[in-house]
C-alpha positions in Angstrom: -5.9 23.5 -1.6 -5.6 19.3 -2.4 -2.5 18.1 -1.6 -1.8 14.9 -3.4 1.4 12.8 -3.3 2.7 12.1 -6.6 3.4 8.4 -7.6 6.6 8.9 -9.2 6.5 6.7 -11.6 6.6 5.9 -15.5 6.6 2.2 -17.4 6.6 0.8 -13.6 9.5 2.3 -12.2 10.8 5.9 -13.5 11.9 8.1 -11.0 11.8 5.5 -8.5 15.7 7.1 -7.8 13.9 10.5 -7.6 15.0 12.4 -4.0 14.7 14.7 -1.3 17.3 17.4 -1.0 17.7 16.5 2.8 21.3 16.8 4.9 22.8 13.4 5.7 23.8 14.0 9.0 24.7 17.4 11.7 26.8 19.2 9.6 30.7 20.1 11.6 32.8 22.5 10.5 35.0 19.3 9.2 32.4 17.5 7.2 33.4 17.3 3.6 30.9 18.8 1.5 32.4 17.6 -2.3 34.6 15.1 -3.4 34.4 11.7 -5.7 33.5 9.3 -5.2 33.4 7.1 -7.9 34.6 7.2 -11.6 33.3 5.7 -14.2 35.1 5.8 -17.6 36.8 9.1 -16.6 33.4 10.4 -15.6 33.1 11.5 -12.5 30.2 10.7 -9.6 30.3 13.3 -6.7 29.3 12.7 -2.8 26.6 15.3 -3.4 24.8 13.3 -5.9 25.3 10.9 -3.9 23.7 11.9 -0.6 20.9 13.2 -2.3 20.3 10.0 -3.9 20.6 8.7 -0.2 18.6 11.2 1.7 15.0 9.4 1.2 16.3 6.2 2.6 18.6 7.8 5.8 15.7 8.7 7.8 14.9 5.0 8.8 19.1 4.5 9.4 19.1 7.1 11.9 16.5 5.0 13.7 18.7 2.5 15.0 19.4 2.4 18.3 23.5 2.9 18.9 25.9 5.2 17.1 27.8 2.1 15.3 24.2 0.7 13.8 23.1 3.6 12.3 26.8 4.5 10.9 26.9 0.9 9.4 23.6 1.4 8.1 24.6 4.2 6.6 27.6 2.9 5.2 25.4 -0.1 3.5 23.0 2.6 1.8 25.6 4.5 0.6 27.5 1.5 -1.2 24.4 -0.1 -2.7 23.4 3.3 -4.1 26.6 4.0 -5.4 26.4 1.0 -7.5 23.5 1.5 -8.9 24.7 4.7 -9.5 27.5 3.2 -11.4 25.0 1.1 -13.5 23.2 4.0 -14.3 25.9 6.2 -15.5 27.3 3.0 -17.4 23.3 2.8 -19.4 23.8 6.4 -20.1 27.5 6.0 -21.7 25.7 3.7 -23.8 23.3 5.7 -24.6 25.8 8.5 -26.1 27.4 5.2 -27.9 24.6 4.4 -29.3 23.3 8.0 -30.4 20.3 7.4 -28.5 18.5 10.5 -27.3 15.2 11.9 -26.2 13.5 14.8 -27.2 11.8 17.5 -25.1 8.4 16.3 -26.5 9.2 13.0 -25.5 10.0 13.9 -22.1 6.5 16.7 -22.0 4.5 13.7 -23.0 6.0 10.8 -20.7 5.3 13.9 -18.0 2.0 14.0 -19.0 1.2 10.8 -19.0 2.5 10.4 -15.1 0.2 13.4 -14.6 -2.7 12.2 -15.8 -2.0 8.8 -14.2 -1.8 10.8 -10.9 -5.5 12.7 -11.8 -4.1 16.0 -11.4 -3.9 19.4 -12.8 -1.2 20.5 -14.1 -0.5 23.3 -11.5 -1.2 20.7 -8.6 0.8 18.3 -10.2 3.7 20.7 -10.2 2.9 21.8 -6.9 3.2 17.7 -5.5 6.6 18.0 -7.5 7.9 20.9 -5.3 6.6 19.4 -2.2 8.5 16.5 -2.7 11.9 18.3 -2.9 13.0 18.6 -6.1 12.3 21.2 -8.8 10.7 20.9 -12.0 13.9 21.1 -13.8 15.4 18.2 -11.7 12.2 16.3 -12.6 12.4 17.0 -16.1 16.2 15.7 -15.8 15.6 12.4 -14.2 12.9 11.7 -16.5 14.7 12.5 -19.6 17.4 10.0 -18.0 15.0 7.1 -17.5 13.6 7.4 -20.8 17.2 7.2 -21.9 17.4 4.0 -20.1 14.1 2.4 -21.1 15.7 3.1 -24.8 19.1 1.7 -24.1 17.7 -1.4 -22.8 14.7 -1.8 -25.3 17.3 -1.7 -28.0 19.9 -3.7 -26.9 18.0 -6.2 -25.1 14.2 -6.1 -25.9 15.6 -8.6 -29.4 16.9 -10.9 -26.9 13.7 -11.9 -25.1 11.2 -14.1 -26.8 7.6 -15.1 -25.0 5.8 -17.8 -27.0 2.2 -18.6 -27.0 3.3 -21.9 -25.7 5.8 -19.9 -22.6 2.5 -18.3 -21.5 0.5 -21.3 -21.9 2.8 -23.6 -19.8 3.3 -20.4 -16.6 -0.6 -20.9 -16.7 -0.7 -24.7 -16.1 1.9 -23.9 -13.8 -0.3 -21.4 -11.9 -3.3 -23.9 -12.1 -1.4 -26.6 -10.2 -0.6 -24.6 -7.4 -4.2 -23.3 -7.5 -5.4 -27.1 -7.2 -2.8 -27.6 -4.3 -5.2 -25.1 -2.4 -8.1 -26.5 -3.5 -10.4 -29.7 -2.0 -11.9 -32.5 -3.8 -13.8 -35.8 -4.0 -12.4 -39.0 -6.2 -13.1 -42.6 -6.7 -10.1 -45.2 -7.3 -9.3 -48.9 -8.1 -6.7 -50.3 -6.5 -5.0 -53.4 -7.5 -2.8 -54.8 -4.3 0.7 -55.7 -5.0 2.4 -58.8 -3.0 4.6 -57.4 0.3 7.6 -59.1 -1.5 6.5 -57.5 -5.1 9.4 -58.4 -7.7 9.6 -56.6 -11.0 7.3 -59.3 -12.9 4.5 -58.8 -10.3 4.5 -55.3 -10.7 4.7 -55.3 -14.4 1.5 -57.8 -14.5 -0.1 -55.7 -11.9 0.6 -52.7 -14.2 -0.8 -54.8 -17.4 -3.6 -55.7 -15.5 -4.8 -52.4 -14.5 -3.9 -50.8 -18.6 -6.9 -53.6 -19.3 -9.3 -52.2 -16.8 -8.5 -48.8 -18.2 -9.2 -49.3 -21.4 -12.8 -50.9 -20.6 -13.6 -47.7 -19.3 -15.3 -44.8 -21.1 -18.3 -43.4 -19.0 -18.6 -43.1 -15.0 -20.8 -46.1 -14.8 -18.0 -48.2 -16.8 -15.9 -46.9 -13.5 -18.3 -47.8 -11.3 -18.6 -51.4 -12.7 -15.1 -51.9 -12.5 -14.6 -50.6 -9.0 -17.2 -53.1 -7.7 -15.4 -56.0 -9.6 -12.1 -55.0 -8.7 -12.2 -53.7 -5.8 -11.3 -49.5 -4.5 -13.4 -46.7 -2.4 -13.8 -43.4 -2.4 -11.6 -40.9 -0.6 -14.5 -38.4 0.8 -13.4 -34.6 0.7 -9.8 -34.3 0.9 -7.0 -31.9 0.2 -3.9 -32.9 -1.5 -1.7 -33.8 1.3 -3.8 -36.6 2.3 -2.6 -38.8 -1.1 0.8 -40.1 -1.1 2.6 -38.2 -3.3 2.2 -40.1 -6.5 -1.4 -40.1 -6.3 -2.3 -36.5 -5.5 0.6 -35.7 -8.4 -2.2 -37.4 -10.7 -5.3 -36.1 -9.3 -3.7 -32.1 -9.6 -3.4 -33.4 -13.2 -7.4 -34.2 -13.7 -10.1 -32.4 -14.7 -13.6 -33.0 -13.3 -15.4 -36.4 -14.2 -11.5 -37.4 -15.6 -10.2 -41.5 -15.2 -6.6 -41.3 -14.9 -3.7 -43.8 -16.1 -3.3 -46.4 -13.8 -0.4 -45.5 -11.0 1.6 -47.2 -8.9 2.0 -46.4 -5.2 4.7 -47.4 -3.5 3.4 -46.1 -0.1 0.0 -48.1 -0.5 2.4 -51.0 -2.3 -0.5 -51.2 -4.8 -1.9 -50.1 -8.3 -4.7 -47.2 -8.9 -6.9 -45.8 -11.1 -8.5 -42.6 -9.9 -11.8 -41.0 -11.2 -12.0 -37.1 -10.1 -15.2 -36.9 -9.0 -15.5 -32.9 -8.2 -12.3 -30.4 -7.0 -13.4 -27.7 -5.5 -11.2 -24.6 -5.7 -10.4 -21.7 -3.3 -12.7 -18.4 -3.6 -10.0 -16.8 -5.3 -9.8 -19.7 -8.5 -7.5 -18.9 -11.1 -9.5 -17.0 -13.9 -9.6 -18.8 -17.4 -6.8 -18.8 -19.7 -8.2 -16.1 -22.0 -9.0 -14.0 -19.6 -5.3 -13.6 -17.8 -3.1 -14.5 -21.3 -1.8 -10.8 -22.1 -1.3 -10.5 -17.7 1.0 -13.6 -17.3 2.7 -12.4 -20.8 3.4 -8.8 -19.4 4.5 -10.2 -16.0 6.9 -13.1 -18.0 8.1 -10.6 -20.6 9.2 -8.3 -17.3 11.7 -10.7 -15.8 12.5 -11.9 -19.0 13.3 -8.1 -19.4 14.6 -7.7 -16.1 17.1 -10.6 -16.3 18.2 -9.2 -19.8 18.7 -6.5 -18.5 21.4 -7.9 -15.6 23.2 -9.5 -18.3 23.8 -6.3 -20.4 25.2 -4.0 -17.1 27.7 -7.8 -16.8 29.0 -6.3 -19.8 29.0 -2.6 -19.7 30.7 -3.8 -16.2 33.2 -5.5 -18.1 34.2 -3.3 -20.4 34.3 -0.4 -18.1 37.3 1.2 -16.4 35.5 1.4 -12.7 37.2 3.3 -9.8 35.4 3.4 -6.6 36.5 6.0 -4.0 33.9 5.9 -1.2 35.9 4.9 1.1 38.8 7.2 0.6 
């Protein structure tokens, strides 16, 4: 019979906290079996729940070389997971306050979606659920809690997020610049040297002269003629880091065949006009904007939702009465 590892995900993060039922450490007659480790607005979080959450992480903690390091690792895991459980409880309480509910059919639909994405038949799916250490009832409970969380966040946070077409285009342009930094290119340049002790007047005059030259360039032949007349040259095959920063930044913005406006380079003590002859992008060059537009939008939306979720949680924490008892 095929046994397939189940991807416990739903909308990117569903059931990230689904757990195995494992013991925390060797049990002794003095071990505390149950106690309250936190209270969130009069609702208790119990040690047994925290242990269940921690179980998948404790195996790695137990690999630490010394007993002191193992204890420290376990304590860190417990502390971080308790904070997460407190946040989960705050959101579930917000769901109750706002009458946000999840129906049985919604839970079933969500589970069917996960099963379909897993490529498993129903019997195989539930076998995989049990193999990961929890019952179908526990799995359904976890799905319900995650759906409640998503509903509350969508209701309270979604309206705060507005990703425009301009935002997406700006992100794409930033990605394009990063891709171009990995490219090699060939360029031509016209160079107007400045005196060694150039004054502000000298610099101003050189920029005016360069503006006049640039105004007369409309074709590649015009550029070649101006380069012969005023002086310049070819870069050969170079990368972005081979040029002075002020020149490379200009070249990064040019399309092939395009001529730049005049730019002063302090490093070269000259004013330049640049012509990008060609650019050789890496094999994994950025696809066309229309091909990745929706992917970028989804990524930006997820980033914005994550930021807004944290702000929402901060609001809930400020309003709540939270008592941590883990160290008691």
